[in-house]
Structure formats: structure tokens, C-alpha cells
Backbone as a chain_set.jsonl record, in Angstrom:
{"seq": "MQQEIQKFWDLLKQSQKILLINHIRMDGDAWGSLCGLALILRHMWKQVAWINDTHVPESLNFLGNSDIINPELDVADFNPDIIISLDAGDIGRLWESYVKWKHIFDEKPFIMIDHHISNPLFGDINILDIGAGSVCEMLVDISERLGLTSHITPEAATCLYTGLQTDSNMYFNTNTTPKTLRAGAKLIELGANFRLPIIECFKKKNYIQMKLWERALK", "coords": {"N": [[-19.168, 21.947, 3.591], [-17.179, 23.801, 4.342], [-17.252, 23.397, 7.261], [-15.346, 20.874, 7.372], [-13.431, 21.855, 6.626], [-12.632, 24.075, 8.097], [-12.165, 22.07, 10.435], [-9.545, 20.533, 9.706], [-8.265, 22.989, 8.768], [-7.742, 23.22, 11.505], [-6.696, 21.414, 12.464], [-4.039, 21.686, 10.914], [-2.961, 24.089, 11.738], [-1.907, 23.286, 14.34], [-0.036, 21.041, 13.924], [3.414, 20.245, 13.435], [4.401, 18.406, 11.724], [4.042, 16.552, 8.716], [2.409, 14.016, 6.576], [1.978, 13.607, 3.089], [-0.266, 11.826, 0.329], [-0.83, 10.583, -2.551], [-3.15, 9.149, -5.726], [-1.964, 5.908, -6.753], [-0.015, 5.499, -10.118], [-0.068, 7.941, -11.156], [-2.025, 11.353, -12.419], [-1.486, 14.804, -13.674], [-3.07, 15.881, -11.817], [-2.827, 14.973, -9.168], [-0.198, 14.46, -9.304], [0.113, 17.451, -9.41], [-1.347, 18.897, -7.636], [-0.611, 17.201, -4.653], [2.129, 18.08, -4.895], [2.03, 21.077, -4.82], [0.758, 21.406, -2.824], [2.617, 20.771, -0.523], [4.459, 22.528, -1.781], [3.217, 24.833, -0.661], [2.897, 24.228, 2.161], [5.715, 24.083, 3.176], [6.486, 26.561, 2.27], [5.253, 27.712, 4.724], [6.893, 26.713, 6.921], [6.067, 24.003, 7.574], [7.917, 20.86, 8.329], [7.531, 18.64, 5.907], [6.132, 15.252, 4.525], [6.551, 12.697, 2.057], [4.639, 9.985, 0.124], [4.161, 7.519, -2.274], [2.744, 3.998, -3.936], [4.988, 4.54, -6.418], [7.6, 6.421, -8.066], [6.995, 9.595, -9.401], [5.523, 10.343, -12.866], [7.455, 10.359, -15.548], [6.625, 11.873, -17.606], [5.637, 13.998, -16.057], [8.005, 15.129, -14.748], [8.991, 17.659, -15.755], [7.663, 19.536, -13.739], [9.44, 19.321, -11.886], [11.038, 18.41, -8.574], [10.726, 15.965, -8.381], [11.521, 14.738, -7.16], [10.719, 13.863, -4.485], [9.2, 12.467, -3.823], [9.111, 9.356, -2.173], [9.027, 5.991, -2.271], [10.516, 4.209, -0.088], [9.659, 5.287, 1.899], [9.838, 5.544, 5.508], [7.112, 5.449, 7.201], [7.024, 5.267, 9.839], [9.186, 5.928, 11.246], [8.949, 8.558, 10.339], [6.843, 9.839, 12.029], [4.091, 11.414, 12.153], [2.123, 14.492, 12.196], [0.286, 14.502, 10.969], [-2.608, 12.73, 8.567], [-2.435, 13.511, 4.693], [-4.966, 12.375, 2.247], [-4.298, 13.31, -1.463], [-6.546, 13.642, -4.047], [-7.056, 10.643, -4.503], [-9.711, 8.304, -4.896], [-10.864, 6.465, -3.789], [-10.207, 4.59, -1.044], [-8.381, 2.473, -2.137], [-6.965, 3.486, -4.028], [-4.648, 4.345, -2.756], [-3.485, 1.905, -2.539], [-0.51, 0.106, -2.192], [0.981, 1.756, -0.609], [-1.049, 2.28, 1.688], [-1.523, 0.532, 2.828], [0.8, -0.897, 2.892], [1.22, 0.55, 5.553], [-0.807, 0.708, 7.439], [-1.504, 0.777, 10.122], [-0.724, 3.097, 11.199], [-2.128, 5.413, 9.494], [-4.741, 4.706, 10.851], [-3.618, 5.216, 13.247], [-3.183, 8.232, 12.88], [-4.612, 11.473, 12.297], [-6.029, 11.628, 9.79], [-6.916, 13.412, 6.975], [-9.02, 13.906, 3.681], [-9.079, 14.623, 0.457], [-10.834, 15.77, -1.805], [-11.915, 15.399, -5.172], [-14.091, 13.58, -6.672], [-17.106, 12.067, -7.391], [-17.536, 9.398, -6.439], [-16.274, 8.948, -4.553], [-16.294, 7.456, -1.258], [-16.185, 8.962, 1.304], [-13.491, 8.481, 3.011], [-11.908, 9.013, 5.233], [-11.129, 10.636, 8.371], [-11.346, 13.521, 8.469], [-13.459, 14.839, 5.816], [-12.87, 16.186, 2.918], [-14.944, 17.11, 0.425], [-15.23, 17.953, -2.765], [-17.474, 17.518, -5.088], [-17.88, 19.462, -7.529], [-15.686, 20.353, -8.375], [-13.613, 20.642, -10.613], [-10.754, 20.013, -10.41], [-8.547, 18.536, -7.476], [-6.541, 20.517, -7.595], [-7.646, 22.536, -8.419], [-10.048, 22.914, -5.865], [-7.601, 23.381, -4.478], [-7.046, 26.08, -3.922], [-9.296, 27.041, -3.828], [-9.632, 26.603, -1.083], [-7.563, 27.552, -0.048], [-7.494, 30.251, -0.56], [-9.911, 30.686, 1.82], [-8.827, 30.321, 3.645], [-6.732, 32.185, 4.079], [-4.689, 31.825, 3.016], [-3.265, 32.397, 0.509], [-0.552, 34.014, 0.163], [1.102, 31.499, 0.51], [1.407, 30.962, -1.867], [3.907, 30.203, -3.199], [5.018, 31.056, -7.487], [6.413, 28.692, -7.733], [4.579, 26.626, -6.704], [2.507, 28.183, -7.712], [2.075, 26.678, -10.101], [2.56, 23.855, -10.064], [-0.197, 23.486, -9.349], [-1.716, 24.793, -11.191], [-1.002, 22.951, -13.454], [-2.057, 20.662, -12.677], [-5.048, 21.584, -12.439], [-5.316, 22.416, -15.116], [-4.904, 19.812, -16.65], [-6.793, 18.417, -15.672], [-9.141, 19.548, -16.698], [-8.907, 18.954, -19.47], [-7.484, 21.319, -20.774], [-9.333, 23.571, -20.256], [-11.831, 22.5, -21.731], [-13.043, 19.846, -21.216], [-16.33, 18.95, -19.475], [-16.122, 19.2, -16.667], [-15.512, 21.685, -16.394], [-16.112, 25.092, -15.053], [-17.009, 28.248, -14.04], [-15.875, 29.052, -11.689], [-13.617, 27.408, -12.283], [-12.302, 28.696, -13.815], [-11.803, 30.949, -12.667], [-10.08, 30.277, -10.523], [-7.93, 29.291, -12.452], [-6.7, 31.842, -12.785], [-6.314, 33.153, -10.946], [-4.158, 31.678, -10.656], [-2.625, 32.436, -11.979], [-2.266, 35.305, -11.582], [-0.913, 34.634, -9.397], [1.793, 34.015, -9.836], [2.123, 31.976, -12.334], [3.731, 29.997, -13.714], [1.824, 29.414, -16.798], [2.046, 28.535, -19.281], [3.448, 26.435, -19.741], [2.591, 23.811, -18.895], [0.407, 23.404, -20.547], [2.592, 23.467, -22.656], [3.85, 20.968, -21.97], [2.015, 19.151, -21.633], [0.128, 18.827, -23.934], [1.114, 19.668, -26.323], [3.653, 18.877, -26.769], [4.704, 15.573, -28.4], [5.158, 12.548, -27.141], [7.908, 10.121, -29.522], [6.461, 7.105, -29.249], [4.024, 8.222, -29.171], [3.565, 9.628, -32.048], [4.577, 7.513, -33.706], [1.953, 6.089, -33.275], [-0.444, 8.246, -33.958], [1.134, 8.452, -36.934], [0.142, 5.78, -37.734], [-2.45, 5.853, -37.449], [-3.752, 7.458, -39.318], [-2.787, 6.863, -41.64]], "CA": [[-17.87, 21.569, 3.12], [-16.59, 24.64, 5.437], [-17.017, 23.33, 8.347], [-14.919, 20.104, 6.96], [-12.426, 22.521, 6.024], [-12.383, 24.784, 9.489], [-11.203, 20.876, 10.756], [-8.382, 20.803, 8.664], [-7.587, 24.115, 9.671], [-7.565, 23.791, 13.389], [-5.23, 19.997, 13.07], [-2.95, 21.543, 10.681], [-2.404, 24.609, 12.556], [-0.952, 22.541, 15.243], [1.056, 20.334, 13.328], [4.696, 20.227, 12.706], [4.952, 16.789, 10.513], [2.845, 16.159, 7.543], [2.563, 13.07, 5.784], [1.351, 12.905, 2.101], [-0.501, 10.907, -0.291], [-2.078, 10.602, -3.468], [-3.395, 7.755, -5.736], [-1.31, 5.163, -7.919], [-0.137, 5.991, -11.181], [0.177, 9.302, -11.1], [-1.122, 12.06, -12.937], [-1.451, 16.106, -13.727], [-3.814, 16.934, -11.086], [-2.625, 14.173, -8.46], [1.13, 15.363, -8.829], [0.3, 18.691, -9.018], [-1.632, 18.49, -5.896], [0.64, 16.855, -4.13], [3.38, 19.025, -5.265], [1.613, 22.453, -4.661], [0.498, 21.526, -1.186], [3.854, 20.461, -0.151], [5.75, 23.577, -1.442], [2.811, 25.562, 0.279], [3.363, 23.938, 3.781], [7.328, 23.916, 3.303], [6.539, 27.801, 2.753], [4.285, 27.708, 6.424], [7.548, 25.784, 8.022], [6.158, 22.73, 8.009], [8.107, 19.563, 7.739], [6.642, 17.31, 4.93], [6.942, 13.846, 3.992], [5.628, 12.39, 0.964], [4.729, 8.715, -0.013], [3.538, 6.489, -3.027], [4.197, 3.308, -4.309], [5.637, 4.897, -7.679], [8.177, 7.732, -8.451], [7.246, 10.879, -10.236], [6.011, 9.833, -14.34], [8.416, 10.996, -16.66], [5.815, 13.279, -18.034], [5.492, 15.216, -15.438], [8.871, 15.805, -14.201], [8.75, 18.931, -15.747], [7.315, 20.708, -12.611], [10.77, 19.361, -11.015], [10.373, 18.244, -7.067], [10.581, 14.933, -8.287], [12.389, 13.316, -6.14], [10.57, 13.947, -2.958], [8.25, 11.183, -3.532], [9.677, 8.273, -1.367], [7.957, 4.952, -2.023], [10.93, 3.574, 0.62], [9.758, 6.172, 2.996], [9.92, 4.745, 6.785], [6.616, 6.484, 7.166], [6.963, 5.083, 11.51], [9.968, 6.858, 11.555], [8.819, 10.079, 10.224], [5.507, 10.214, 12.813], [3.92, 12.696, 11.176], [1.169, 14.578, 13.245], [-1.837, 14.554, 10.322], [-1.707, 12.637, 6.884], [-3.302, 13.847, 3.935], [-4.61, 12.755, 1.11], [-5.029, 13.77, -2.623], [-6.8, 13.092, -5.506], [-8.04, 9.745, -4.228], [-11.186, 8.435, -4.856], [-11.334, 5.378, -2.523], [-8.999, 4.091, -0.065], [-7.575, 1.162, -2.558], [-6.172, 3.597, -4.855], [-3.316, 4.096, -2.057], [-2.385, 0.793, -2.984], [0.493, -0.582, -0.832], [1.443, 2.231, 0.531], [-1.723, 2.431, 2.432], [-1.672, -1.027, 3.497], [1.795, -1.202, 4.349], [0.814, 1.841, 7.239], [-1.959, 1.085, 7.684], [-1.655, 1.171, 11.89], [0.281, 4.325, 11.436], [-2.938, 5.303, 8.712], [-5.415, 4.375, 11.854], [-3.322, 6.09, 14.424], [-3.062, 9.428, 13.145], [-6.174, 12.172, 11.788], [-6.352, 11.569, 8.047], [-7.77, 13.648, 5.883], [-8.696, 13.574, 2.536], [-9.043, 16.314, -0.106], [-11.112, 14.928, -3.446], [-12.904, 15.665, -6.123], [-14.682, 11.977, -7.355], [-18.599, 11.922, -7.058], [-17.793, 8.575, -5.927], [-15.351, 8.821, -3.438], [-16.99, 6.996, -0.189], [-15.244, 9.316, 2.311], [-12.839, 7.348, 3.862], [-10.996, 10.093, 5.964], [-11.587, 11.314, 9.181], [-12.079, 14.806, 7.961], [-13.838, 14.373, 4.23], [-13.055, 17.888, 1.958], [-15.454, 16.499, -0.792], [-16.505, 18.716, -3.317], [-17.856, 17.12, -6.276], [-18.409, 20.461, -8.384], [-14.666, 21.038, -8.523], [-12.89, 19.987, -11.316], [-9.889, 19.099, -10.082], [-8.054, 18.853, -6.702], [-6.389, 21.363, -7.374], [-8.661, 23.64, -8.523], [-10.352, 22.655, -4.614], [-6.589, 23.68, -3.337], [-7.083, 27.211, -4.332], [-10.377, 27.469, -3.384], [-9.861, 26.125, 0.534], [-6.028, 28.086, 0.358], [-8.144, 31.088, -0.137], [-10.656, 31.175, 2.234], [-7.693, 30.42, 4.592], [-5.856, 33.176, 3.931], [-2.853, 30.853, 2.867], [-2.866, 32.44, -0.486], [0.296, 34.464, 0.488], [2.175, 30.792, 0.914], [1.396, 29.99, -3.035], [4.588, 30.818, -4.678], [4.999, 30.959, -8.549], [6.519, 27.591, -8.18], [3.85, 25.819, -6.308], [0.972, 28.101, -8.45], [2.883, 26.42, -11.365], [1.986, 22.473, -9.943], [-1.797, 23.198, -9.393], [-1.992, 24.783, -12.283], [-0.899, 22.027, -13.982], [-3.67, 19.458, -11.891], [-6.308, 22.136, -12.94], [-5.317, 22.312, -16.716], [-4.85, 18.14, -17.47], [-7.648, 17.816, -15.267], [-10.192, 19.943, -17.522], [-8.503, 19.057, -20.627], [-7.394, 22.915, -21.343], [-10.938, 24.112, -19.914], [-12.376, 21.521, -22.779], [-14.097, 18.598, -20.32], [-17.526, 19.783, -19.043], [-16.211, 19.951, -15.266], [-15.15, 23.366, -16.477], [-17.29, 25.561, -14.68], [-16.707, 29.531, -13.749], [-14.959, 28.49, -10.82], [-12.178, 26.44, -12.596], [-11.463, 29.912, -14.609], [-11.485, 32.491, -12.081], [-9.25, 29.766, -10.161], [-6.517, 29.532, -13.254], [-6.308, 33.009, -13.144], [-5.752, 33.291, -9.585], [-2.732, 31.043, -10.167], [-1.074, 33.197, -12.648], [-1.9, 36.327, -10.849], [0.188, 34.168, -8.522], [3.063, 33.856, -10.513], [1.828, 30.151, -12.311], [4.145, 29.723, -15.826], [0.635, 28.95, -17.102], [2.442, 27.914, -20.732], [4.33, 24.791, -19.775], [1.637, 22.31, -18.545], [0.045, 23.306, -22.208], [3.491, 22.879, -23.358], [4.245, 19.444, -21.966], [1.107, 18.156, -22.011], [-0.444, 19.075, -24.632], [1.942, 20.543, -27.408], [4.524, 17.707, -27.548], [4.189, 14.184, -28.525], [6.634, 11.832, -27.786], [7.611, 8.99, -30.235], [5.441, 6.541, -29.636], [2.591, 8.848, -29.905], [3.902, 10.377, -33.296], [4.38, 6.302, -34.338], [0.568, 5.708, -33.325], [-0.736, 8.669, -35.0], [1.529, 7.73, -38.095], [-0.485, 4.772, -37.901], [-4.113, 6.293, -37.647], [-3.757, 8.871, -40.181], [-2.242, 5.167, -42.69]], "C": [[-16.291, 22.464, 4.209], [-16.046, 24.05, 6.646], [-15.947, 21.742, 8.822], [-13.381, 21.047, 7.156], [-11.48, 23.457, 7.483], [-11.743, 23.575, 10.212], [-10.182, 21.099, 10.854], [-7.442, 21.582, 9.061], [-6.787, 24.409, 11.019], [-6.437, 22.888, 13.307], [-4.199, 20.96, 12.515], [-2.224, 22.965, 11.682], [-1.497, 24.376, 13.773], [-0.45, 21.006, 15.283], [2.048, 20.677, 12.636], [4.813, 19.3, 11.701], [4.15, 16.366, 9.755], [3.153, 15.1, 6.403], [1.422, 13.563, 3.873], [0.468, 12.008, 1.019], [-1.438, 10.799, -1.702], [-2.394, 9.45, -4.391], [-1.689, 7.417, -6.439], [-1.662, 5.842, -9.363], [-0.84, 7.114, -10.887], [-0.848, 10.172, -12.01], [-1.448, 13.491, -12.83], [-1.947, 16.109, -11.948], [-3.359, 15.748, -9.687], [-1.601, 14.223, -8.192], [0.816, 16.858, -8.578], [-0.175, 19.59, -8.044], [-1.128, 18.512, -4.856], [1.775, 17.706, -3.729], [2.91, 20.375, -4.587], [1.477, 22.353, -3.398], [1.592, 21.675, -0.645], [4.409, 21.647, 0.15], [4.84, 24.478, -0.623], [3.015, 25.253, 2.248], [4.886, 24.012, 4.386], [7.029, 25.871, 3.874], [5.739, 28.278, 4.394], [5.791, 27.227, 7.043], [7.024, 24.804, 8.589], [7.216, 21.635, 7.3], [7.391, 18.218, 7.08], [7.166, 16.018, 4.422], [5.985, 13.279, 2.726], [5.791, 10.576, 0.225], [3.677, 8.455, -0.81], [4.231, 5.616, -3.602], [4.966, 3.492, -5.291], [6.171, 6.577, -7.38], [6.918, 8.144, -9.625], [6.454, 10.208, -12.158], [6.92, 10.77, -15.148], [7.645, 12.346, -17.411], [5.53, 14.296, -17.393], [6.815, 15.496, -14.422], [9.463, 17.085, -14.569], [8.769, 20.295, -14.907], [8.291, 20.527, -11.734], [10.346, 18.758, -9.674], [9.899, 16.598, -6.943], [10.609, 13.644, -7.86], [12.146, 13.251, -4.883], [9.417, 12.796, -2.922], [9.057, 9.9, -3.291], [9.066, 6.826, -1.252], [8.786, 4.141, -1.145], [10.774, 4.587, 2.179], [9.275, 5.691, 3.876], [8.993, 5.746, 7.517], [6.378, 6.614, 9.2], [8.061, 5.537, 12.088], [9.635, 7.838, 11.466], [7.785, 10.587, 11.444], [5.013, 11.34, 12.497], [2.454, 12.993, 12.413], [-0.102, 13.888, 12.331], [-1.172, 13.605, 9.182], [-3.002, 12.804, 6.027], [-3.55, 13.102, 2.442], [-5.349, 12.956, -0.123], [-5.623, 13.101, -3.639], [-7.536, 11.172, -5.193], [-9.588, 9.182, -3.939], [-11.642, 7.411, -4.148], [-9.421, 5.033, -2.309], [-8.014, 3.156, -1.078], [-7.149, 2.076, -3.506], [-4.663, 4.648, -4.571], [-2.795, 3.484, -1.973], [-1.543, -0.034, -1.891], [0.827, 0.021, -0.058], [0.948, 3.181, 1.905], [-1.885, 0.969, 3.245], [-0.208, -1.984, 4.616], [1.783, -0.706, 5.712], [0.316, 1.962, 7.906], [-2.528, 1.245, 9.102], [-0.972, 2.434, 11.912], [-1.023, 5.591, 10.932], [-4.202, 5.769, 10.016], [-5.007, 4.729, 13.309], [-3.58, 7.574, 14.753], [-4.586, 10.272, 12.25], [-5.614, 12.204, 10.447], [-7.535, 12.387, 7.535], [-7.514, 13.73, 4.583], [-9.558, 14.745, 1.779], [-9.674, 15.236, -1.23], [-12.295, 15.842, -4.132], [-14.483, 14.814, -6.885], [-16.411, 11.943, -6.619], [-18.581, 10.659, -6.186], [-16.923, 8.08, -4.311], [-16.773, 8.443, -1.888], [-16.639, 7.744, 1.31], [-14.854, 8.059, 3.529], [-11.903, 7.934, 4.9], [-11.941, 10.262, 7.27], [-11.861, 12.925, 9.011], [-11.955, 14.607, 6.636], [-13.924, 15.732, 3.582], [-13.288, 17.059, 1.124], [-16.253, 17.521, -1.646], [-16.544, 18.468, -5.422], [-18.122, 17.949, -7.609], [-17.233, 20.472, -8.914], [-14.376, 20.015, -9.858], [-11.63, 19.507, -11.449], [-9.434, 19.3, -8.487], [-7.085, 20.316, -6.342], [-6.62, 22.667, -7.572], [-9.213, 24.112, -6.739], [-8.965, 23.508, -3.671], [-6.823, 25.524, -3.178], [-8.079, 27.7, -3.871], [-10.14, 27.962, -1.309], [-8.325, 26.754, 0.762], [-6.593, 30.209, 0.325], [-9.377, 31.671, 0.83], [-10.318, 30.548, 4.205], [-6.773, 31.123, 5.107], [-4.525, 32.817, 4.037], [-2.062, 31.343, 1.399], [-1.45, 33.032, -0.3], [1.562, 33.424, 0.063], [2.408, 30.288, -0.726], [2.612, 30.75, -3.802], [4.22, 30.286, -5.99], [5.331, 29.445, -8.88], [5.403, 26.566, -7.886], [2.161, 26.494, -7.043], [0.836, 27.498, -9.911], [2.035, 24.533, -11.357], [0.838, 22.875, -9.709], [-2.21, 24.196, -10.505], [-1.792, 23.791, -13.715], [-2.34, 21.257, -13.624], [-4.436, 20.1, -12.526], [-6.307, 22.065, -14.646], [-5.939, 21.027, -17.912], [-6.295, 18.084, -16.777], [-8.853, 17.969, -16.295], [-9.567, 20.223, -18.898], [-8.112, 20.35, -21.334], [-8.834, 23.158, -21.214], [-12.091, 23.402, -21.004], [-13.659, 20.936, -22.194], [-15.499, 19.654, -19.614], [-17.412, 20.099, -17.605], [-15.481, 21.204, -15.217], [-15.695, 24.263, -15.751], [-16.098, 27.255, -14.136], [-15.646, 29.404, -12.511], [-13.808, 28.177, -10.705], [-12.074, 27.406, -13.08], [-10.961, 31.06, -13.758], [-10.143, 31.376, -11.046], [-7.564, 29.413, -10.902], [-6.476, 31.014, -13.418], [-6.141, 33.917, -11.68], [-4.426, 32.532, -9.724], [-2.172, 32.008, -11.037], [-1.294, 34.381, -12.34], [-0.7, 36.407, -9.29], [1.667, 34.068, -8.951], [3.104, 32.376, -11.128], [2.579, 30.64, -13.492], [3.038, 28.93, -16.317], [1.15, 28.501, -18.652], [3.01, 26.885, -20.688], [3.29, 23.803, -19.49], [1.117, 22.402, -20.101], [1.338, 22.927, -23.541], [3.597, 21.097, -23.483], [3.25, 18.833, -22.123], [0.196, 17.867, -22.783], [0.183, 19.215, -26.114], [2.615, 19.127, -27.894], [3.66, 16.328, -27.425], [5.691, 13.546, -28.538], [6.659, 10.963, -28.966], [6.463, 8.243, -30.652], [3.723, 6.824, -30.015], [3.108, 8.992, -31.438], [3.537, 8.587, -34.04], [2.558, 5.906, -34.483], [-0.204, 6.714, -33.737], [-0.384, 8.437, -36.363], [0.478, 6.446, -38.685], [-2.154, 5.058, -38.03], [-4.334, 7.047, -38.311], [-3.412, 7.354, -41.847], [-4.222, 4.672, -42.744]], "O": [[-15.174, 22.099, 4.575], [-14.883, 24.087, 7.047], [-15.732, 21.406, 9.986], [-12.435, 20.693, 7.86], [-10.281, 23.49, 7.763], [-10.664, 23.883, 10.717], [-9.662, 21.723, 11.779], [-6.319, 21.343, 9.505], [-5.905, 25.157, 11.441], [-5.359, 23.184, 13.822], [-3.34, 21.271, 13.34], [-1.135, 22.847, 12.243], [-0.565, 25.1, 14.123], [-0.439, 20.148, 16.166], [1.98, 21.24, 11.544], [5.48, 19.632, 10.721], [3.335, 15.601, 10.271], [3.969, 15.28, 5.499], [0.206, 13.753, 3.87], [1.071, 10.942, 1.139], [-2.659, 10.953, -1.719], [-1.88, 8.436, -3.917], [-0.708, 8.145, -6.592], [-2.682, 6.389, -9.782], [-1.989, 7.207, -10.453], [-0.607, 9.601, -13.073], [-1.813, 13.694, -11.672], [-1.157, 16.33, -11.031], [-4.227, 16.113, -8.895], [-1.37, 14.103, -6.989], [1.262, 17.417, -7.576], [0.304, 20.661, -7.669], [-1.065, 19.48, -4.098], [2.223, 17.96, -2.611], [3.629, 20.709, -3.646], [2.052, 23.191, -2.703], [1.765, 22.792, -0.157], [4.776, 22.079, 1.243], [5.471, 25.062, 0.258], [3.209, 26.016, 3.194], [5.227, 24.008, 5.569], [7.179, 26.398, 4.976], [5.952, 29.375, 4.91], [5.696, 27.597, 8.213], [7.229, 24.509, 9.766], [7.364, 21.518, 6.083], [6.91, 17.2, 7.576], [8.299, 15.766, 4.013], [4.784, 13.526, 2.621], [6.871, 10.081, -0.098], [2.532, 8.822, -0.55], [5.425, 5.665, -3.895], [5.867, 2.654, -5.334], [5.606, 7.521, -6.827], [6.228, 7.441, -10.364], [7.277, 9.43, -12.641], [6.805, 11.996, -15.151], [8.084, 13.471, -17.653], [5.21, 15.376, -17.889], [6.608, 16.066, -13.351], [10.325, 17.608, -13.863], [9.32, 21.388, -15.033], [8.333, 21.295, -10.773], [9.132, 18.562, -9.617], [9.194, 16.044, -6.1], [10.21, 12.484, -7.957], [12.943, 12.764, -4.083], [8.895, 12.402, -1.879], [9.66, 9.415, -4.249], [8.615, 6.487, -0.158], [8.226, 3.052, -1.018], [11.501, 4.597, 3.173], [8.176, 5.197, 3.624], [9.439, 6.643, 8.232], [5.843, 7.546, 9.8], [8.109, 5.619, 13.315], [9.855, 8.507, 12.476], [7.927, 11.752, 11.815], [5.716, 12.342, 12.632], [1.932, 12.177, 13.173], [-1.021, 13.142, 12.672], [0.01, 13.525, 8.848], [-4.152, 12.473, 6.317], [-2.68, 13.128, 1.571], [-6.576, 12.879, -0.188], [-5.196, 12.026, -4.062], [-8.499, 10.744, -5.831], [-10.378, 9.52, -3.057], [-12.835, 7.396, -3.846], [-8.316, 5.118, -2.845], [-6.824, 3.131, -0.763], [-6.678, 1.32, -4.356], [-3.95, 5.3, -5.333], [-1.664, 3.632, -1.509], [-1.99, -0.673, -0.938], [1.079, -0.398, 1.072], [1.492, 3.993, 2.653], [-2.486, 0.744, 4.296], [-0.021, -2.697, 5.602], [2.177, -1.273, 6.731], [0.375, 2.745, 8.854], [-3.649, 1.688, 9.35], [-0.632, 2.746, 13.054], [-1.113, 6.595, 11.638], [-4.548, 6.943, 10.143], [-5.722, 4.616, 14.305], [-3.911, 8.138, 15.796], [-5.447, 9.597, 11.684], [-4.658, 12.935, 10.187], [-8.737, 12.139, 7.631], [-6.383, 13.688, 4.101], [-10.394, 15.513, 2.256], [-9.172, 14.143, -1.493], [-13.163, 16.619, -3.736], [-15.497, 15.294, -7.391], [-16.66, 11.797, -5.422], [-19.391, 10.605, -5.26], [-17.038, 7.218, -3.44], [-17.816, 9.061, -1.676], [-16.821, 7.122, 2.357], [-15.399, 7.295, 4.326], [-11.088, 7.159, 5.401], [-13.16, 10.088, 7.28], [-12.815, 13.378, 9.645], [-10.891, 14.3, 6.098], [-14.963, 16.385, 3.682], [-12.435, 16.24, 0.786], [-17.414, 17.891, -1.471], [-16.0, 18.944, -6.419], [-18.502, 17.384, -8.635], [-17.322, 20.605, -10.135], [-14.841, 18.886, -10.019], [-11.295, 18.738, -12.35], [-9.948, 20.319, -8.025], [-6.957, 20.938, -5.287], [-6.054, 23.658, -7.109], [-8.965, 25.226, -6.279], [-9.116, 24.074, -2.589], [-6.678, 26.02, -2.061], [-7.986, 28.843, -3.423], [-10.347, 28.963, -0.622], [-7.824, 26.432, 1.839], [-6.13, 31.12, 1.012], [-9.794, 32.824, 0.717], [-10.954, 30.424, 5.251], [-6.127, 30.954, 6.142], [-3.589, 33.207, 4.735], [-0.923, 31.032, 1.05], [-0.77, 32.172, -0.86], [2.613, 33.808, -0.449], [3.281, 29.468, -1.007], [2.489, 31.595, -4.688], [3.41, 29.363, -6.075], [4.858, 28.874, -9.862], [5.228, 25.67, -8.711], [1.088, 25.891, -7.047], [-0.093, 27.677, -10.698], [1.278, 24.068, -12.208], [0.385, 21.896, -10.302], [-3.437, 24.282, -10.565], [-2.378, 23.957, -14.784], [-3.411, 21.323, -14.228], [-4.851, 19.446, -13.483], [-7.282, 21.673, -15.287], [-6.624, 20.965, -18.934], [-7.109, 17.579, -17.55], [-9.485, 17.006, -16.727], [-9.602, 21.323, -19.449], [-8.432, 20.447, -22.518], [-9.529, 22.899, -22.196], [-13.227, 23.875, -21.002], [-14.829, 21.239, -22.427], [-15.464, 20.86, -19.371], [-18.159, 20.93, -17.086], [-14.945, 21.686, -14.219], [-16.588, 23.804, -16.463], [-14.88, 27.291, -13.96], [-14.498, 29.803, -12.709], [-13.024, 28.348, -9.771], [-10.873, 27.45, -12.813], [-10.053, 31.859, -13.994], [-9.101, 32.019, -10.927], [-6.48, 29.307, -10.328], [-6.095, 31.324, -14.547], [-5.892, 35.114, -11.542], [-3.571, 32.773, -8.872], [-1.058, 32.411, -10.705], [-0.379, 35.036, -12.84], [-0.116, 37.25, -8.61], [2.581, 34.064, -8.126], [3.898, 31.562, -10.656], [2.158, 31.56, -14.193], [3.213, 27.712, -16.298], [0.2, 27.974, -19.231], [3.123, 26.276, -21.752], [3.392, 22.793, -20.186], [1.422, 21.479, -20.856], [1.241, 22.443, -24.669], [3.501, 20.306, -24.421], [3.361, 17.811, -22.801], [-0.554, 16.906, -22.612], [-0.486, 18.757, -27.04], [2.349, 18.457, -28.892], [2.632, 16.013, -26.826], [6.712, 13.695, -29.209], [5.595, 10.887, -29.58], [5.736, 8.356, -31.639], [2.801, 6.259, -30.604], [2.825, 7.942, -32.016], [2.536, 8.373, -34.723], [2.011, 5.538, -35.523], [-1.21, 6.121, -34.127], [-1.314, 8.212, -37.137], [0.157, 6.278, -39.861], [-2.898, 4.382, -38.741], [-5.378, 7.633, -38.023], [-4.072, 7.299, -42.885], [-4.584, 3.636, -43.302]]}, "num_chains": 1, "name": "protein.A"}
């Protein structure tokens, strides 16, 4: 994986315009990794655009920046230097956004960052870590390897922490490893509001959830 990370870094250093994409029906890791990486790249003075078929789910709006996803983005007009896919287990998970702009994806260096064991390695550069609990955990590792942690602002750290915590189900799932906990500790050290995703993703219940609980208890 280190060799692929180095290839990615070599491309990133010479790129100014970067397009990010994540999988449809975003979960905490998909949005946390995209939003977190976007903020890191912005801090590095990169020009970043984001694309997905749909907008950010309301349940994740607490992270802010939800207006950055633009399903109507003209990718050809943006003309990215590189494209980065986050948390998509296969290219089909990129859905219509990929199909519509496939000619651009085929022309540009395409970096895939993912942790799903089923991933067929669909990028030009494939950074795959099936031992990672989330892509957010991977981004902490990648940032440390490349000396980029100074670009992880508290806001970016909170985004990454959200994906790390939701994909591990508050460190309960079997994908939780010592590396997961070290990544979480690093993000807290960098200023992540670690209580926010706990409250918003695990403690709060909306009306429909409460009615389902009521029916189940009856």
C-alpha cells in the first residue's frame, strides 16, 4: 500500500484542481471521508470540487459543508487534474455521476481509496486497506505517512472522527482494532469534537425511530 500512497502523493503535489466522489446513499464514513479530505485539501490551497448523485443526508448535516455536494456539477468545465473516489466498494457504487462523466474519469488519473474486501481495484492508483475499519481511519494513516496532519483542522478532524466512529459502531464492531483507537485519539488530539457524532448519530432518535421503538416494545 505504501507504494500506491507514494504514487498518490506524487500526483497530488503537482495537481491543483481535484475532484472528489463518494458512493451513493452516503453514510458517515462516505461523507466524513469526503468532507474531511476536502477540508484538508483546501487547507493545502488546492481547488476542490465534489460530486454525487444526491445531496448529503439530513442526518449528517450536523457536520456542515453539506452544500458542497453538487449533483449538477459540470465536471468537464471544472476539468480536474485528478479524481479521488472514497469509500466505494466497486465502481457501480458511484452510480450515474460516474456514468455521465465516464469520459473524464477515463482521461484523468483516478485514485481509489477504500477498505472493502470485495473491492476489485478499479482505479489507476488503488489504496486499499481491508484491515482498516473505515476510510476515515485510512485518511488519518495516509496523512501521518505523508506528513499532512498539520492540515487537519478541528473541523476536518470532526468529519473524519464521525466516519471512524459510525463505521465501527462506537468501537463495538469487529472491525475495531488498536489502529482504529489510535486514529481516534489522534483526531481528538487534533481538535475533533468527538462528542458531536455520538450525540447526533447514536443518542438522538427522530420521530419515526421513536414510533418504531414504541411498536417494538409493545
